[in-house]
N, C-alpha and C positions, 0 to 999 in steps of 0.2 A: 425625304418624306416617303419614298417608295418602300423603304424598309419598315416604316411605321405602318403603312397601309397593309403590308403583308404580315403584320403582327410581330415584327422583330423588336428586339430591345436595343436601344441606341444610347451610346455614351457620347456626350458632347463635351469636348475639352477646349478651354480657352484660358488665358492668363488670369482674367478677373471675371468669373461667372456672375458676380454681383452686378457688374456693369453691362452684361449681355442681356438686355431687356427682351429682345425678340426671342432669344434662345430660352429665357426663363418663361416667357409666355407660351411658347410651344411645349415646354416640359409640363407646365400646368394644364394645358389643354389635353395632353396625351396621357395624363394621370398614370404615372408609374412606368411608362414605356421608355422614358428618357431620364438618364442620370447625368447631372452636370458635374464635371471634374475641373478643378483648378490645375492647370499645367502650362508651363512655358517650355517649349521644345529646346531652349538653350540652357535649361537648368535641370541637371540630372536629378537633383533632390525632388523637384516637383514631379518629374516623370516617374520616379520610384513611388512617390506617395499616390499618384493617380493610378499607377498599375496595381498597387496593393489594395486599392478600393474597388477594383473590378472583380466581380465574381464570375467564375467560369471562363470560357474561351471567347475571344473576339473572332468572329468568322470573317468579317470584311473590314480591315482597317482602311480608313480614308484620311489622308493627311493633306490639309490645305494650308499649312503654315508657310509663311514667307520670310524672306530675308531681305532687309533693306539696310543699306549702309549710307550711301551718299544721296543727296537730293537728285532727282531725275535719273537715277541709276536704273537700268533695265536688267532683266534676267540674263540676257546675252552678254552684258558688259560686266557682270560680277567677277571679282577676283576670288575664285574658289579656293586658292591656296593661301590666302591671307589669314 
């Protein structure tokens, strides 16, 4: 939100933007300051398509994507080599 308050343009990416109701609502309220992109960080094709739809440079990338494999698995117990 701080970037919007300061007049920045924000790209919001998620796997299914049509399902992201809160993100859609924010984009509608901010009228043109937010572009929603469909992207799955595990799918290089969706990453390439999202990147191609971005105009100009991104100044501050923020990634909050997570990895979940087994139920009750925590970040410290992930097998990163698998």
